[in-house]
N, C-alpha and C positions, 0 to 999 in steps of 0.2 A: 503494499500501499504505500502511495505517496505520502510523503510529510506536507502539511499544510504550514507554511511558514509564517503567516499570519491571517487573521479574520478582517474581512471587510464590513463596514457600516456606509450606507448611502445617505447623506443626509437629504434633506428635502430638496434643495435645488438640483443635487445630482442624479437623484430618482427621477426628478421631473424633466430633467433634461432628456433621459434614456427613455421616456415615456412620449418625448415631443418627436424624437426623430423617426424615421423608418425603421419598422420592426427587425428587418435583415440586419440593418446598422448597428441596432442596440444590442442584437445577439452576437453579432462579432467583436463588441467592444465588452461584451460580457465574458465571452469565450476567452479574450487575451487577459482579461483581469483573472479569471480563473487561472490561466495557465502561470502567471506571475506569482501566484501564490504558492507555486511550486517549485520555481526556479527561480534563480538572480539572473534577470535578463533586462539590462538596459533597453534594449528596444520597447520593452513593455512597460517597464516600471522604472523612472529615471529621477534621481533628485536633481531640483532647480536651485534651491539654497539650503540653508540651515534647517528649515522647519518644513518647507513644501516640496512635493514630490508630484510626477503626473503620471497617470497610466495613458499610454500611447496606442493609439491605433489608427493603421492605414487601411481606408476601405473606400474600394470605387473611385479613388482620387480624391477623399476627402481625410483631412487629418484632425483625428476627435482626440480631444484631452479631457480628462477626468482630473482635476488638482485634488491633492490628498494631502493627511498629515498623520505622522505617527502618535499613538496613544499607549504609551508602554507603563502606564502606573499600574497596571495590574500585573505582576511577574509570570502568571500563569497564561495569560492570555493578552497576547500582543495584538492590538488592533490597529487598522489603517483605516482613516475617516474619509470617505470623498466627501469632498465640499460642496463641486459644482462640474459642470461640464461647458465645453464650447467645441466649436470648429475652428481651427488653427488656419489664419489665411496669410502668415508670413512667417519667414522663417525663425524667429526668437518668439517665446511664448511673451504675449503683451503684459506690461509691468503691471495695468490696471487689474488683470485676472489674478496674477500672484498676490497683488494688494488685497485684493477681495478674499482670496484662499486665508490670508494671515488673518484678516478682519474674523472671518468664520471661527477660525482656529480659536482665537482669543475668546470669542463668544461662548464656543463649546467649552473650554476650560474652566469659564467664569461660570457658568451654568452647572457645570460638575461639581463644583466647589465652593 
């Protein structure tokens, strides 16, 4: 059996993004995310800065990104929290998307404690 490296929680914005796009595209994103849970592959899950990571999917010419952060407060269960998703239109992840993920991360930890 393959070991799962981390659990994933989709916050409301990430979940709504997946519901909004075509189902085949959402299925491919979910497939890639599940693959990233079992092997360390920067093509699928990559660090953007100290706090924010991205799930990466290229499907039918679209660059899908779901931003995320780690929640390691429970040593038994490492979580990756997906904040929101977007279709990437340029080579670099836009700063405003990273800022949005950072803000969601801060709210998440404030509400948890």
